[in-house]
N, C-alpha and C positions, 0 to 999 in steps of 0.2 A: 810346603811354600805356606801354606796358609797358618800353621803352627808357628814356624820360624817368626812367620809376622807377629803373632800374637804376643810372640815372647819379647820381640824387638819392641813392641805398643807397653806390654808391663814394665819393660826396664826402664822406657822413655817416661811411662807416669812415674815409677818411681824416683828418677832424677828430678823430674819436674816438683814432685812433691817435697823433696831433699831441698830443693834450691827455693822452694817457696818457703820452706821452714827457716832456712838460712836467710833468706830475704827476711821474712816477718820477723825473726830475732834481731835483725841488723836495723832495719825499720822502726821498732822499739826503741832500742839502746839509742840512736841515733834523735828519734823524736823526743823520749825523755831528757837527753842532754839539751835541745833545743828548748824544751818548756822548762826545764828549771831556770836556765839562761834569760830566757825572756820575762820569767815571771819576776826574776832577780833585779832584772833593767825597768820592769814596770813598778816594782816596791822601790826603786832608789826612784824614781820618778814622779813616786807620791802618788800612784794608779789608785782608785780604792776596787779594783777589779783585776783578774788574774785569769790565763787561761788553762782550760782543764782538759783530760781526756783526750792529749793528742793523740792521735792514730793515724792509720792510711787505710785506703780502699784502694783496690785493683779494678775497678771500672774503667772502661775506655780504653786508652793504647798505651797507658802511663801510670805509675802509683802515685797517688794523688796524698797530702795532709790532710787529716780533718780536726777541728777540737771545736771544746765549746767552752763559753765563757763562766767565771763564777764572780758575782758581782753580790757584794755586801752576804758572803755563802749561801748564795740562791744561782743555781745553776741557770744560766739563757743561753740557748741556742743560735745559732748562726743565722736561722731561717727558722721560719715557720712558729708558732705558738705566740704567746703574749706574756711579756714583752718579747723581745728580737735584740738583735745586735746592731739593728737600724734604729732602733725607739731608746735603747736601754743607754746607749753612750753617746755622750757629747762629741762635737767635730776635734774639740782639742786631745779627748782621750782616744778617736779615733786614729788621729794622727799618731800621738803617742802608742798607740798600738802596732803601726805601719812600720814607725822608726824602731821600736825594739826589735820587730821581726828582721829589719834592715841590717841593725846592729848585730844582731846576734850572727845571724847568718854570715857578716862580713868579717868579724873578728875569727869564726871559725874555718873561714878560709883559708886551706893548708897553703895558698898560693898567694895570700896577702901583700908579702914582701916583693912580690911583680905588680901590684895591682895600684890604677889610680884612681882613688875613689872620689867622686862626684858626689856634694849633700848640698841639696837644693832648699834652702832655707828651714834648716831645722826647727827651730824655735818659734816656726809658725803657730798660735793660737797656745803656747805655753805658758805656764804661770813663773814667776820666779824660781820656785824651787827645780821644776824640771826645765827652765834654761841653763840653771847651775852646775844639775847633772849633765845635763848636754855637753857642756863644756868638758866636764869629765871623761865624755865616751869620746868625744873627738878627740880629746889626748892620745885614749887609747888605739883609736883608731891610725892618728898620726905615726905613733910609735912603732906600728906594725906594716904601717905601709908605704910603697915607693914613694907617693905622693897623694896630698890631701888638698882636696878642690873644696872650700865651701863657698855658696852663693847666697847674700842676707840682707834683706833690708833694714836691720837696726844694727847701726852703726857702734851702738855701746855695747850689742853683744861680739860684732867683730874685736871690737879692742879688748874686752877682758878675754875674749879666746887668745887673740895674739898675746896678752899679759900671761895667760894661764901656761902656752907654751914655750915661753922665754924662760919662764921661773924652772921650768923641770927642765929645759934643755935650752942654755943661753947662749948655745950656737946654732940653733935652728934655722934654718934660712926660709924667711917667711917676706912675701911681696901682697902688698895690698893693691888693687885696684878698683874704680867704680867707672860704671858705663855713663857715659858723657856724651850728650847731642853734639851731632855734627851737621855737617853741610846739608843740605835736601833730605831733612828729616831722617837721615842713616845716627846709627849708635855706633860709639868708638870705644875704645878701651883709655883711659887715663890714670895716672900715677894718683893714690888719695894719702893725706898725710891725716890718719886715722884719730891722732893725740889734738890735731889741730880742729877737727869735724866734730868731736866730742866736747872741745874745753865749753865750760861754763862761760856765759857774757864777762863776767869777771874776769876768771883768768883770760880771756880774748884783749880787754882790755889792758890789761896789766901787761901782757907781752906785748902789743903795741908801744905801751909806755917804754917797757924796757929796751926794745929793739931802738927807739929814738933815742932814748939815752946813749947807748951802746954806737949811736951812730951807724945803723944797718940799715936807713933809706926808707923812713917808714913814711908813708905819706903824711904830710906835715896836717892837713884836715881831718884826715882818720885819727889821728893821734889827738888834736884837739879836743873832738869830739869824744873822745874814750876818757878825759880826766875827771869831767863831774860824775856820770855813771861810775867809773872805778872808786872814784873815794866815799860815793853812796854807799857801795855795797861795801865797802871796806868799814865803814863807821857801824854797818849794821852787822857786821861780822864781830864788830870789837866791844859794841856794844849789844849785845843779844836781847830782846824781850823790853829794852829802854827806847827805841824808835821804832815806831810804826813803819811796815812796809810802803803805807800809801802817802808819807812826807816826801817832800820834796826835798832838793839838798839845802836850800835857803831857810827851811823850816826845821829840817835837822840841825842846822848851824845856829840857830834861835832857839830851839831846846837845850844844846850845849852851854848856851851866854847865859841862859836863865836858870840852870840848874843849881839847886841850892845841897849842902851836905846832907845826907852822907851818899848821896846820889854819886854813883860813878863817874856820871857825865861830866863832874867838876872836875875831873882829870885831863878834859882835853882844852878847857877853858883858856889857857894859853896859846890856844890855836887858832881862836875865832876871827882875831884880825886877817889872818893867813888865809882862813879858808873861805872869808867872805871875800877876799881879792882873787882867789881862785875862781870861786862861784863868778864875781862879774866879769873877769874873760873868757870863762871856758862857755855860760851862759851865751855867747854869742853866737855859736855854732849850733845850736840845737833846733836850729828852724832851717827848714827846708829854702826859704826864701831868701837866707842873709846870705850877702855875696861879700862879708868882711875877709880882708887879705889876711892868710895865715903868715905871719911872721915867724920862723922856727927860733929865734932867737929868744924872741918873747915868752 
């Protein structure tokens, strides 16, 4: 019985060794794939560091991956020594590294097509280049997942991401919501017009005036208040570098009136009387205490 048990133990040990070698091979190939994927993401994000020596240890109840960093061709351990992970990377770099790990594992998920992927504020602490590549990464996840939900504070990032998804798939089903204050200091969901949220003051004023002219029921006082700033911005755009941003509308008209050839402002001289007339009317609505009645036909 003892000899039979010893044979059984040797057989089990041999099986364990074979399984361990198989697991080591699998872990090595898997982690090498992840390391390459993560480092490619870090490169595209413009990070000045990469991960290196990704491997596994079997201490504890389950295998764990471990790795180091390579910063400007100098090895940085995750812990211990100087410098370390805690001191060598900025908060933005740490977020970028964590995001790269998440993206690499998500895109490698064989069941991604059945997944709903939720990403919370992916561009926090990211510079312009990393935000640009984050949009590319989100497009890849969107194409592979059943649904992608992105939470963000940056409305312009949301608008750019929406535009990027529609550019690659004009039939993409996209809904945009915002969290809004409700009764008793609770929060609720509300629809969000992202284009209106992100439009500049000039386009907002332009839209108000266009809606009014088209008979779309704009608030007459808001329309009246939009006239002068819209014209001010238009003249700044029409004559760049010739009209200072600090000039009021009346001063802009005066510059046009006093312009001499060959100044391009001379081309607007025929509008001086009309601009002054508009200024006299619209100027009434730029003081909070002014109670001038707004007449739609006027």
